[in-house]
PDB file of the backbone (N, CA, C, O) and the ligand in Angstrom, with CONECT records:
HET     ZN  A 101       1
ATOM      1  N   MET A   1     159.758 248.580 308.404  1.00  0.00           N
ATOM      2  CA  MET A   1     160.429 249.780 307.971  1.00  0.00           C
ATOM      3  C   MET A   1     159.176 250.559 307.840  1.00  0.00           C
ATOM      4  O   MET A   1     158.221 250.031 307.271  1.00  0.00           O
ATOM      5  N   ALA A   2     159.063 252.019 308.409  1.00  0.00           N
ATOM      6  CA  ALA A   2     158.076 252.713 307.915  1.00  0.00           C
ATOM      7  C   ALA A   2     158.213 253.507 306.572  1.00  0.00           C
ATOM      8  O   ALA A   2     159.228 254.102 306.211  1.00  0.00           O
ATOM      9  N   THR A   3     157.167 253.430 305.972  1.00  0.00           N
ATOM     10  CA  THR A   3     157.176 254.120 304.734  1.00  0.00           C
ATOM     11  C   THR A   3     156.896 255.798 304.979  1.00  0.00           C
ATOM     12  O   THR A   3     155.934 256.249 305.601  1.00  0.00           O
ATOM     13  N   ARG A   4     157.665 256.371 304.521  1.00  0.00           N
ATOM     14  CA  ARG A   4     157.481 257.885 304.768  1.00  0.00           C
ATOM     15  C   ARG A   4     156.516 258.419 303.554  1.00  0.00           C
ATOM     16  O   ARG A   4     156.823 258.288 302.369  1.00  0.00           O
ATOM     17  N   LYS A   5     155.452 258.963 303.955  1.00  0.00           N
ATOM     18  CA  LYS A   5     154.574 259.665 302.785  1.00  0.00           C
ATOM     19  C   LYS A   5     154.795 261.287 302.992  1.00  0.00           C
ATOM     20  O   LYS A   5     154.826 262.042 303.964  1.00  0.00           O
ATOM     21  N   ASN A   6     154.920 261.412 301.671  1.00  0.00           N
ATOM     22  CA  ASN A   6     155.018 263.051 301.607  1.00  0.00           C
ATOM     23  C   ASN A   6     153.509 263.601 301.665  1.00  0.00           C
ATOM     24  O   ASN A   6     152.713 263.328 300.766  1.00  0.00           O
ATOM     25  N   THR A   7     153.200 264.299 302.645  1.00  0.00           N
ATOM     26  CA  THR A   7     152.030 264.756 302.960  1.00  0.00           C
ATOM     27  C   THR A   7     151.854 266.229 302.116  1.00  0.00           C
ATOM     28  O   THR A   7     152.424 267.198 302.616  1.00  0.00           O
ATOM     29  N   LYS A   8     151.256 266.387 301.135  1.00  0.00           N
ATOM     30  CA  LYS A   8     151.183 267.651 300.590  1.00  0.00           C
ATOM     31  C   LYS A   8     150.045 268.372 301.354  1.00  0.00           C
ATOM     32  O   LYS A   8     149.053 267.763 301.754  1.00  0.00           O
ATOM     33  N   PRO A   9     150.244 269.756 301.544  1.00  0.00           N
ATOM     34  CA  PRO A   9     149.229 270.654 302.026  1.00  0.00           C
ATOM     35  C   PRO A   9     148.036 270.640 301.109  1.00  0.00           C
ATOM     36  O   PRO A   9     148.233 270.886 299.919  1.00  0.00           O
ATOM     37  N   LYS A  10     146.828 270.381 301.532  1.00  0.00           N
ATOM     38  CA  LYS A  10     145.637 270.532 300.692  1.00  0.00           C
ATOM     39  C   LYS A  10     145.457 272.009 300.445  1.00  0.00           C
ATOM     40  O   LYS A  10     145.469 272.820 301.372  1.00  0.00           O
ATOM     41  N   SER A  11     145.291 272.346 299.179  1.00  0.00           N
ATOM     42  CA  SER A  11     144.989 273.553 298.956  1.00  0.00           C
ATOM     43  C   SER A  11     143.329 273.658 298.383  1.00  0.00           C
ATOM     44  O   SER A  11     142.862 273.172 297.353  1.00  0.00           O
ATOM     45  N   VAL A  12     142.720 274.384 299.330  1.00  0.00           N
ATOM     46  CA  VAL A  12     141.308 274.453 299.045  1.00  0.00           C
ATOM     47  C   VAL A  12     141.009 275.885 298.269  1.00  0.00           C
ATOM     48  O   VAL A  12     141.315 276.955 298.795  1.00  0.00           O
ATOM     49  N   PRO A  13     140.463 275.814 297.131  1.00  0.00           N
ATOM     50  CA  PRO A  13     140.112 277.131 296.674  1.00  0.00           C
ATOM     51  C   PRO A  13     139.182 277.972 297.355  1.00  0.00           C
ATOM     52  O   PRO A  13     138.129 277.554 297.837  1.00  0.00           O
ATOM     53  N   CYS A  14     139.610 279.280 297.400  1.00  0.00           N
ATOM     54  CA  CYS A  14     138.954 279.986 298.214  1.00  0.00           C
ATOM     55  C   CYS A  14     137.347 280.280 297.771  1.00  0.00           C
ATOM     56  O   CYS A  14     137.050 280.631 296.629  1.00  0.00           O
ATOM     57  N   SER A  15     136.548 280.120 298.644  1.00  0.00           N
ATOM     58  CA  SER A  15     135.140 280.128 298.067  1.00  0.00           C
ATOM     59  C   SER A  15     134.775 281.472 297.701  1.00  0.00           C
ATOM     60  O   SER A  15     133.920 281.582 296.823  1.00  0.00           O
ATOM     61  N   ASP A  16     135.328 282.656 298.279  1.00  0.00           N
ATOM     62  CA  ASP A  16     134.845 284.113 298.082  1.00  0.00           C
ATOM     63  C   ASP A  16     135.369 284.362 296.636  1.00  0.00           C
ATOM     64  O   ASP A  16     134.611 285.112 296.022  1.00  0.00           O
ATOM     65  N   CYS A  17     136.305 284.003 296.013  1.00  0.00           N
ATOM     66  CA  CYS A  17     136.709 284.438 294.697  1.00  0.00           C
ATOM     67  C   CYS A  17     136.790 283.521 293.798  1.00  0.00           C
ATOM     68  O   CYS A  17     137.164 283.734 292.644  1.00  0.00           O
ATOM     69  N   ASP A  18     136.383 282.216 294.335  1.00  0.00           N
ATOM     70  CA  ASP A  18     136.553 280.766 293.615  1.00  0.00           C
ATOM     71  C   ASP A  18     137.695 280.682 292.898  1.00  0.00           C
ATOM     72  O   ASP A  18     137.778 280.644 291.670  1.00  0.00           O
ATOM     73  N   GLY A  19     138.819 280.646 293.906  1.00  0.00           N
ATOM     74  CA  GLY A  19     140.165 280.558 293.370  1.00  0.00           C
ATOM     75  C   GLY A  19     140.840 281.322 292.546  1.00  0.00           C
ATOM     76  O   GLY A  19     141.930 280.967 292.096  1.00  0.00           O
ATOM     77  N   LYS A  20     140.247 282.519 292.236  1.00  0.00           N
ATOM     78  CA  LYS A  20     140.770 283.530 291.476  1.00  0.00           C
ATOM     79  C   LYS A  20     141.859 284.477 292.125  1.00  0.00           C
ATOM     80  O   LYS A  20     142.838 284.915 291.520  1.00  0.00           O
ATOM     81  N   GLY A  21     141.566 284.709 293.350  1.00  0.00           N
ATOM     82  CA  GLY A  21     142.573 285.667 293.984  1.00  0.00           C
ATOM     83  C   GLY A  21     142.020 287.108 293.973  1.00  0.00           C
ATOM     84  O   GLY A  21     142.497 288.015 294.656  1.00  0.00           O
ATOM     85  N   GLU A  22     140.916 287.244 293.090  1.00  0.00           N
ATOM     86  CA  GLU A  22     140.476 288.702 293.094  1.00  0.00           C
ATOM     87  C   GLU A  22     139.094 288.624 292.766  1.00  0.00           C
ATOM     88  O   GLU A  22     138.567 287.698 292.149  1.00  0.00           O
ATOM     89  N   ILE A  23     138.458 289.779 293.269  1.00  0.00           N
ATOM     90  CA  ILE A  23     136.990 289.696 293.229  1.00  0.00           C
ATOM     91  C   ILE A  23     136.498 291.117 292.494  1.00  0.00           C
ATOM     92  O   ILE A  23     137.095 292.186 292.619  1.00  0.00           O
ATOM     93  N   ALA A  24     135.563 290.956 291.881  1.00  0.00           N
ATOM     94  CA  ALA A  24     134.779 292.011 291.149  1.00  0.00           C
ATOM     95  C   ALA A  24     134.097 292.913 292.132  1.00  0.00           C
ATOM     96  O   ALA A  24     133.110 292.527 292.759  1.00  0.00           O
ATOM     97  N   GLU A  25     134.634 294.164 292.280  1.00  0.00           N
ATOM     98  CA  GLU A  25     134.024 294.789 293.252  1.00  0.00           C
ATOM     99  C   GLU A  25     133.231 295.924 292.654  1.00  0.00           C
ATOM    100  O   GLU A  25     133.808 296.671 291.864  1.00  0.00           O
ATOM    101  N   THR A  26     131.908 296.132 292.968  1.00  0.00           N
ATOM    102  CA  THR A  26     131.036 297.282 292.349  1.00  0.00           C
ATOM    103  C   THR A  26     131.509 298.420 293.147  1.00  0.00           C
ATOM    104  O   THR A  26     131.662 298.547 294.362  1.00  0.00           O
ATOM    105  N   VAL A  27     131.763 299.458 291.859  1.00  0.00           N
ATOM    106  CA  VAL A  27     132.027 300.869 292.300  1.00  0.00           C
ATOM    107  C   VAL A  27     130.764 301.655 292.851  1.00  0.00           C
ATOM    108  O   VAL A  27     129.700 301.772 292.244  1.00  0.00           O
ATOM    109  N   ARG A  28     131.039 302.140 294.022  1.00  0.00           N
ATOM    110  CA  ARG A  28     129.802 302.919 294.502  1.00  0.00           C
ATOM    111  C   ARG A  28     130.411 304.342 294.667  1.00  0.00           C
ATOM    112  O   ARG A  28     131.496 304.691 295.133  1.00  0.00           O
ATOM    113  N   VAL A  29     129.300 305.111 294.102  1.00  0.00           N
ATOM    114  CA  VAL A  29     129.732 306.695 294.278  1.00  0.00           C
ATOM    115  C   VAL A  29     128.717 307.308 295.375  1.00  0.00           C
ATOM    116  O   VAL A  29     127.660 306.727 295.618  1.00  0.00           O
ATOM    117  N   GLY A  30     129.024 308.318 295.926  1.00  0.00           N
ATOM    118  CA  GLY A  30     128.345 309.042 296.869  1.00  0.00           C
ATOM    119  C   GLY A  30     128.461 308.528 298.310  1.00  0.00           C
ATOM    120  O   GLY A  30     128.261 307.347 298.589  1.00  0.00           O
ATOM    121  N   ALA A  31     128.786 309.443 299.194  1.00  0.00           N
ATOM    122  CA  ALA A  31     129.209 308.947 300.470  1.00  0.00           C
ATOM    123  C   ALA A  31     128.071 308.648 301.430  1.00  0.00           C
ATOM    124  O   ALA A  31     128.292 308.046 302.481  1.00  0.00           O
ATOM    125  N   ARG A  32     127.182 308.949 301.177  1.00  0.00           N
ATOM    126  CA  ARG A  32     125.791 308.770 302.048  1.00  0.00           C
ATOM    127  C   ARG A  32     124.808 307.875 301.337  1.00  0.00           C
ATOM    128  O   ARG A  32     124.172 307.086 302.036  1.00  0.00           O
ATOM    129  N   LYS A  33     124.611 307.895 300.077  1.00  0.00           N
ATOM    130  CA  LYS A  33     123.718 307.148 299.469  1.00  0.00           C
ATOM    131  C   LYS A  33     124.370 305.817 298.910  1.00  0.00           C
ATOM    132  O   LYS A  33     123.631 304.860 298.677  1.00  0.00           O
ATOM    133  N   GLY A  34     125.612 305.740 298.709  1.00  0.00           N
ATOM    134  CA  GLY A  34     126.534 304.718 298.363  1.00  0.00           C
ATOM    135  C   GLY A  34     125.735 303.948 297.129  1.00  0.00           C
ATOM    136  O   GLY A  34     125.492 302.742 297.118  1.00  0.00           O
ATOM    137  N   ARG A  35     125.419 304.784 296.218  1.00  0.00           N
ATOM    138  CA  ARG A  35     124.727 304.414 294.799  1.00  0.00           C
ATOM    139  C   ARG A  35     125.685 303.573 294.111  1.00  0.00           C
ATOM    140  O   ARG A  35     126.827 303.978 293.894  1.00  0.00           O
ATOM    141  N   ALA A  36     125.265 302.368 293.738  1.00  0.00           N
ATOM    142  CA  ALA A  36     126.003 301.370 293.056  1.00  0.00           C
ATOM    143  C   ALA A  36     125.996 301.893 291.515  1.00  0.00           C
ATOM    144  O   ALA A  36     124.979 302.251 290.920  1.00  0.00           O
ATOM    145  N   THR A  37     127.332 301.874 290.967  1.00  0.00           N
ATOM    146  CA  THR A  37     127.093 302.326 289.432  1.00  0.00           C
ATOM    147  C   THR A  37     127.554 300.811 288.720  1.00  0.00           C
ATOM    148  O   THR A  37     127.981 299.851 289.361  1.00  0.00           O
ATOM    149  N   ASP A  38     127.390 300.851 287.523  1.00  0.00           N
ATOM    150  CA  ASP A  38     127.519 299.778 286.538  1.00  0.00           C
ATOM    151  C   ASP A  38     129.035 299.360 286.702  1.00  0.00           C
ATOM    152  O   ASP A  38     129.249 298.182 286.416  1.00  0.00           O
ATOM    153  N   ASN A  39     129.926 299.968 287.034  1.00  0.00           N
ATOM    154  CA  ASN A  39     131.251 299.874 286.968  1.00  0.00           C
ATOM    155  C   ASN A  39     131.622 298.970 287.800  1.00  0.00           C
ATOM    156  O   ASN A  39     131.045 298.915 288.886  1.00  0.00           O
ATOM    157  N   GLN A  40     132.724 298.005 287.472  1.00  0.00           N
ATOM    158  CA  GLN A  40     133.108 296.958 288.417  1.00  0.00           C
ATOM    159  C   GLN A  40     134.553 297.114 288.300  1.00  0.00           C
ATOM    160  O   GLN A  40     135.049 297.557 287.264  1.00  0.00           O
ATOM    161  N   GLN A  41     135.234 296.783 289.280  1.00  0.00           N
ATOM    162  CA  GLN A  41     136.667 296.979 289.442  1.00  0.00           C
ATOM    163  C   GLN A  41     137.106 295.779 290.135  1.00  0.00           C
ATOM    164  O   GLN A  41     136.513 295.334 291.118  1.00  0.00           O
ATOM    165  N   ALA A  42     138.231 295.210 289.583  1.00  0.00           N
ATOM    166  CA  ALA A  42     139.041 294.007 290.243  1.00  0.00           C
ATOM    167  C   ALA A  42     139.613 294.464 291.504  1.00  0.00           C
ATOM    168  O   ALA A  42     140.359 295.439 291.595  1.00  0.00           O
ATOM    169  N   ALA A  43     139.231 293.717 292.485  1.00  0.00           N
ATOM    170  CA  ALA A  43     139.891 294.019 293.771  1.00  0.00           C
ATOM    171  C   ALA A  43     140.474 292.645 294.435  1.00  0.00           C
ATOM    172  O   ALA A  43     140.004 291.540 294.163  1.00  0.00           O
ATOM    173  N   LEU A  44     141.503 292.843 295.294  1.00  0.00           N
ATOM    174  CA  LEU A  44     142.034 291.881 295.791  1.00  0.00           C
ATOM    175  C   LEU A  44     141.275 291.162 296.833  1.00  0.00           C
ATOM    176  O   LEU A  44     140.878 291.701 297.866  1.00  0.00           O
ATOM    177  N   CYS A  45     141.078 289.852 296.504  1.00  0.00           N
ATOM    178  CA  CYS A  45     140.359 288.971 297.503  1.00  0.00           C
ATOM    179  C   CYS A  45     140.799 289.030 299.105  1.00  0.00           C
ATOM    180  O   CYS A  45     141.778 288.427 299.546  1.00  0.00           O
ATOM    181  N   LEU A  46     140.066 289.714 299.761  1.00  0.00           N
ATOM    182  CA  LEU A  46     140.554 289.859 301.347  1.00  0.00           C
ATOM    183  C   LEU A  46     140.382 288.604 302.124  1.00  0.00           C
ATOM    184  O   LEU A  46     140.693 288.621 303.315  1.00  0.00           O
ATOM    185  N   THR A  47     139.930 287.541 301.595  1.00  0.00           N
ATOM    186  CA  THR A  47     139.801 286.329 302.218  1.00  0.00           C
ATOM    187  C   THR A  47     141.105 285.383 301.952  1.00  0.00           C
ATOM    188  O   THR A  47     141.583 284.623 302.794  1.00  0.00           O
ATOM    189  N   CYS A  48     141.474 285.527 300.944  1.00  0.00           N
ATOM    190  CA  CYS A  48     142.798 284.496 300.663  1.00  0.00           C
ATOM    191  C   CYS A  48     143.982 285.534 300.296  1.00  0.00           C
ATOM    192  O   CYS A  48     145.089 285.062 300.035  1.00  0.00           O
ATOM    193  N   TRP A  49     143.808 286.771 300.272  1.00  0.00           N
ATOM    194  CA  TRP A  49     144.751 287.826 300.026  1.00  0.00           C
ATOM    195  C   TRP A  49     145.477 287.663 298.577  1.00  0.00           C
ATOM    196  O   TRP A  49     146.685 287.854 298.439  1.00  0.00           O
ATOM    197  N   GLY A  50     144.600 287.285 297.503  1.00  0.00           N
ATOM    198  CA  GLY A  50     145.044 286.984 296.296  1.00  0.00           C
ATOM    199  C   GLY A  50     145.697 285.695 295.936  1.00  0.00           C
ATOM    200  O   GLY A  50     146.205 285.479 294.836  1.00  0.00           O
ATOM    201  N   THR A  51     145.656 284.888 296.885  1.00  0.00           N
ATOM    202  CA  THR A  51     146.422 283.562 296.635  1.00  0.00           C
ATOM    203  C   THR A  51     145.350 282.446 295.854  1.00  0.00           C
ATOM    204  O   THR A  51     145.712 281.507 295.144  1.00  0.00           O
ATOM    205  N   GLY A  52     144.243 282.740 296.118  1.00  0.00           N
ATOM    206  CA  GLY A  52     143.096 281.861 295.493  1.00  0.00           C
ATOM    207  C   GLY A  52     143.000 280.736 296.410  1.00  0.00           C
ATOM    208  O   GLY A  52     142.093 279.951 296.132  1.00  0.00           O
ATOM    209  N   ASN A  53     143.682 280.464 297.402  1.00  0.00           N
ATOM    210  CA  ASN A  53     143.374 279.275 298.149  1.00  0.00           C
ATOM    211  C   ASN A  53     142.628 279.774 299.616  1.00  0.00           C
ATOM    212  O   ASN A  53     143.078 280.755 300.208  1.00  0.00           O
ATOM    213  N   ALA A  54     141.671 279.157 300.048  1.00  0.00           N
ATOM    214  CA  ALA A  54     141.152 279.271 301.332  1.00  0.00           C
ATOM    215  C   ALA A  54     142.277 279.279 302.467  1.00  0.00           C
ATOM    216  O   ALA A  54     143.172 278.434 302.476  1.00  0.00           O
ATOM    217  N   PRO A  55     142.176 280.237 303.372  1.00  0.00           N
ATOM    218  CA  PRO A  55     143.054 280.209 304.278  1.00  0.00           C
ATOM    219  C   PRO A  55     142.902 279.122 305.418  1.00  0.00           C
ATOM    220  O   PRO A  55     141.760 278.928 305.835  1.00  0.00           O
ATOM    221  N   THR A  56     143.785 278.507 305.878  1.00  0.00           N
ATOM    222  CA  THR A  56     143.806 277.350 306.707  1.00  0.00           C
ATOM    223  C   THR A  56     144.157 277.752 308.244  1.00  0.00           C
ATOM    224  O   THR A  56     144.859 278.712 308.563  1.00  0.00           O
ATOM    225  N   ASP A  57     143.615 276.952 309.021  1.00  0.00           N
ATOM    226  CA  ASP A  57     143.952 277.269 310.539  1.00  0.00           C
ATOM    227  C   ASP A  57     145.142 276.515 310.965  1.00  0.00           C
ATOM    228  O   ASP A  57     145.413 276.351 312.154  1.00  0.00           O
ATOM    229  N   GLY A  58     145.975 275.978 309.829  1.00  0.00           N
ATOM    230  CA  GLY A  58     147.092 275.154 310.386  1.00  0.00           C
ATOM    231  C   GLY A  58     148.126 275.776 311.240  1.00  0.00           C
ATOM    232  O   GLY A  58     148.786 274.994 311.923  1.00  0.00           O
ATOM    233  N   GLU A  59     148.392 277.048 311.329  1.00  0.00           N
ATOM    234  CA  GLU A  59     149.437 277.602 312.071  1.00  0.00           C
ATOM    235  C   GLU A  59     148.778 278.499 312.940  1.00  0.00           C
ATOM    236  O   GLU A  59     149.425 279.165 313.747  1.00  0.00           O
TER     237      GLU A  59
HETATM  238 ZN    ZN A 101     139.884 284.624 297.825  1.00  0.00          ZN2+
END
């Protein structure tokens, strides 16, 4: 009899946001100079779309 194992999908923490799902984005002002300010805003991590898990190539 074969034992059926439950294979849990591996969740790998996103390396871009360290598994937080969001990143601190530096606010820039000025269209041309793009001067960075001291302000930072939380932004959705575009790598994992806020899930905190690294995207897999499974599907
Ligand atoms: Zn991420």
